[in-house]
C-alpha positions in Angstrom: -237.4 167.0 -129.4 -234.0 166.7 -127.9 -231.5 164.2 -129.2 -229.8 162.2 -126.5 -226.0 162.8 -126.0 -223.7 159.8 -126.4 -221.1 160.5 -123.8 -219.1 157.4 -124.8 -218.7 158.7 -128.3 -217.4 162.0 -127.0 -214.9 160.3 -124.8 -213.5 158.2 -127.7 -213.3 161.3 -129.9 -211.3 163.1 -127.2 -209.1 160.2 -126.1 -208.9 158.5 -129.5 -210.5 155.2 -130.5 -210.5 155.0 -134.3 -212.0 151.6 -134.3 -215.1 152.8 -132.6 -215.5 155.7 -135.0 -214.5 154.1 -138.3 -215.1 150.5 -137.6 -211.5 149.6 -138.6 -209.7 147.0 -136.4 -207.0 148.4 -134.2 -203.3 148.0 -135.3 -201.3 145.4 -133.4 -198.8 146.8 -130.9 -195.3 147.0 -132.3 -192.1 146.5 -130.5 -189.7 149.4 -130.0 -187.8 150.3 -133.3 -189.7 147.7 -135.2 -189.6 149.9 -138.3 -185.7 149.7 -138.4 -184.5 146.6 -140.2 -182.5 144.2 -138.1 -180.1 143.5 -141.0 -178.7 146.6 -142.6 -179.1 146.6 -146.4 -176.0 146.4 -148.6 -176.1 150.1 -149.7 -176.2 151.1 -146.1 -173.7 148.6 -144.6 -171.0 149.2 -147.3 -171.6 152.9 -148.0 -168.5 154.5 -149.6 -166.5 151.2 -149.2 -164.6 149.9 -152.3 -162.2 147.1 -153.0 -159.0 148.4 -154.6 -157.1 146.1 -157.0 -154.0 146.9 -159.0 -153.9 145.5 -162.6 -152.4 146.0 -166.0 -153.1 145.2 -169.6 -150.8 144.9 -172.6 -151.4 147.1 -175.6 -149.7 146.0 -178.8 -147.2 148.3 -180.5 -146.7 147.7 -184.3 -144.5 150.5 -185.5 -141.6 150.5 -183.1 -138.4 148.5 -183.0 -137.8 149.1 -179.3 -141.0 147.4 -178.0 -143.7 144.9 -179.1 -146.2 145.8 -176.5 -146.8 148.5 -173.9 -147.6 147.8 -170.3 -150.4 150.0 -169.1 -151.0 150.0 -165.3 -154.5 150.6 -164.0 -156.4 150.7 -160.7 -159.7 148.8 -160.4 -162.2 149.8 -157.8 -165.1 147.5 -156.9 -167.8 149.5 -155.0 -169.5 147.2 -152.4 -172.6 149.3 -152.0 -174.0 148.6 -155.5 -171.5 146.2 -157.2 -170.2 148.7 -159.7 -166.6 148.8 -161.1 -164.5 151.9 -161.8 -161.2 151.6 -163.6 -158.7 154.4 -164.0 -155.2 154.7 -165.3 -152.8 157.0 -163.4 -151.5 159.8 -165.6 -147.8 159.7 -166.6 -146.2 163.0 -167.7 -145.1 163.1 -171.3 -146.3 159.5 -172.0 -147.8 160.4 -175.3 -151.0 158.3 -174.7 -154.4 159.4 -173.4 -154.8 158.3 -169.8 -157.1 158.9 -166.9 -160.6 157.3 -166.5 -160.6 154.1 -168.4 -164.1 152.8 -167.4 -166.8 154.9 -165.8 -168.6 153.4 -162.8 -171.0 150.8 -163.8 -171.9 147.1 -163.4 -169.6 145.0 -165.6 -171.1 141.8 -167.1 -169.2 138.5 -167.0 -168.5 136.6 -170.2 -170.5 133.6 -168.7 -173.4 135.8 -167.8 -174.4 137.9 -164.8 -172.3 140.6 -163.2 -169.0 140.6 -161.4 -169.3 140.0 -157.6 -166.5 140.3 -154.9 -166.0 136.5 -155.0 -165.1 136.7 -158.7 -162.1 138.9 -158.1 -158.7 137.7 -156.9 -155.0 138.3 -157.3 -153.2 136.6 -160.2 -156.2 136.1 -162.4 -157.1 137.4 -165.9 -160.2 139.6 -165.7 -162.0 140.2 -169.0 -163.7 143.6 -169.2 -165.5 144.3 -172.4 -163.1 142.3 -174.6 -160.0 143.6 -172.9 -158.2 141.3 -170.5 -156.7 142.8 -167.3 -154.1 141.0 -165.2 -154.7 141.6 -161.4 -151.4 141.8 -159.6 -152.1 143.1 -156.1 -154.6 144.9 -153.8 -154.6 147.2 -150.8 -154.8 146.4 -147.1 -158.5 147.1 -146.8 -159.3 144.6 -149.5 -157.2 141.9 -147.9 -158.9 142.5 -144.6 -162.3 142.3 -146.3 -161.6 139.0 -147.9 -160.1 137.6 -144.7 -163.3 138.5 -142.8 -165.4 136.8 -145.5 -163.1 133.7 -145.4 -162.1 134.0 -149.1 -158.4 133.3 -149.6 -156.4 135.7 -151.7 -153.4 134.7 -153.9 -150.0 136.3 -153.2 -149.2 139.5 -155.0 -147.4 139.7 -158.3 -145.2 142.3 -159.8 -145.7 144.3 -163.0 -143.8 142.9 -166.0 -140.9 144.8 -167.3 -141.7 147.4 -169.9 -139.3 147.0 -172.8 -139.4 150.7 -173.7 -138.8 151.9 -170.1 -135.9 149.4 -169.8 -134.3 150.7 -173.0 -134.7 154.3 -171.8 -133.2 153.4 -168.5 -130.2 151.8 -170.1 -129.7 154.8 -172.5 -129.7 157.2 -169.6 -127.3 155.1 -167.5 -123.9 156.8 -167.4 -121.1 154.3 -168.0 -117.8 155.6 -166.7 -115.3 155.9 -169.6 -112.0 154.0 -169.4 -109.0 155.7 -167.8 -107.3 157.1 -170.9 -104.3 158.3 -169.0 -103.6 154.8 -167.7 -104.0 153.3 -171.2 -101.7 155.9 -172.7 -99.1 155.3 -170.0 -99.3 151.5 -170.5 -98.8 151.9 -174.3 -95.8 154.2 -173.9 -94.2 151.7 -171.5 -94.8 148.9 -173.9 -93.0 150.9 -176.6 -90.1 151.7 -174.2 -91.0 155.3 -174.0 -92.7 157.7 -171.6 -91.7 158.2 -168.1 -94.5 158.7 -165.5 -94.3 161.7 -163.3 -93.7 160.0 -159.9 -93.9 163.3 -158.0 -97.2 164.5 -159.4 -99.3 163.1 -156.5 -97.0 164.6 -153.9 -97.1 168.0 -155.7 -100.9 168.0 -155.9 -101.3 167.0 -152.3 -98.7 169.3 -150.8 -98.6 172.3 -153.1 -98.0 175.6 -151.2 -97.2 173.8 -148.0 -94.0 175.1 -146.6 -92.2 174.4 -143.3 -90.3 177.5 -142.0 -87.4 177.4 -139.5 -85.5 180.3 -138.0 -81.7 179.5 -137.8 -79.0 181.3 -135.8 -75.3 180.7 -136.7 -72.7 181.8 -134.3 -69.8 182.5 -136.7 -66.5 182.3 -134.8 -64.4 183.7 -137.6 -62.6 187.1 -137.6 -65.5 189.0 -139.2 -68.1 186.6 -137.9 -70.7 187.0 -135.2 -74.3 185.9 -134.9 -75.9 185.5 -138.3 -79.6 184.9 -138.8 -81.1 182.7 -141.5 -84.5 181.4 -142.5 -84.9 177.8 -143.8 -88.0 177.0 -145.9 -88.8 173.3 -146.6 -91.2 172.8 -149.5 -93.3 169.6 -149.1 -94.3 169.6 -152.7 -90.8 168.6 -154.1 -88.7 168.1 -150.9 -86.5 171.2 -151.7 -85.2 173.8 -149.2 -84.4 177.5 -149.6 -81.9 179.1 -147.2 -82.3 182.8 -146.9 -80.1 185.2 -144.9 -81.6 187.9 -142.8 -79.4 191.0 -143.0 -79.8 193.9 -140.6 -81.0 197.2 -142.1 -80.3 200.7 -141.0 -83.8 201.8 -140.3 -85.3 198.4 -139.7 -84.4 195.3 -137.7 -83.8 193.1 -140.8 -83.7 193.5 -144.5 -85.8 191.4 -146.7 -84.5 187.8 -146.9 -81.7 187.3 -149.4 -81.7 183.7 -150.8 -78.4 181.9 -150.3 -79.1 178.5 -151.8 -82.0 176.4 -153.3 -81.4 172.7 -153.4 -82.8 169.3 -152.5 -82.1 168.2 -148.9 -79.7 165.3 -148.8 
């Protein structure tokens, strides 16, 4: 006996018709890219995006006369992709306190229950984190733009409070110019009818080694006269003049200058 051939079955096997073979209903036709979600999930939309806030907390100091508390500045990062918070304290050289990562990345519970969300954060608020209170003072530009896009108003930025220890160190390192002892001494001597200030000291310091030189010719009309050559030096430091005579020498034109007079010019 010869079994009849089902040509329709062969066609469906070649062209594909699972409903005819298995009896399962055909899948409904899907629109293009139907498997891609129309609204991106949070972990995809805010991948590697974080809100940056600047905050501080006060740590009490018990055994110091220069300060009662220490201001410790921190940076608070809120990661939008999973709602975790990461807190770090910038390292300060020779601070003497352990600094660096203050809180590893994790979800932080609120005292009233639940976890912190972006709408719970703002500038100028006290933020309790595991029994420690942080004061939020400012944020970066990206954070301001994010809240503006969401329509959440942010408070104006605040400044860090003054650190008593840093202020005292700054005052200690500030150099205060000492009083003019020379002026005080001169005043005291004048009050006691003594001491005479050197009025020409300034002129000497400003014009020391500054000399004006003039070449002079005197036509002596006497019996043994003639033309005589002189050199006049005017010293600006004390207003004195030196008159030197230039005498002819046998093997040279002139001998070295021979001083004639040294006096103040009147």
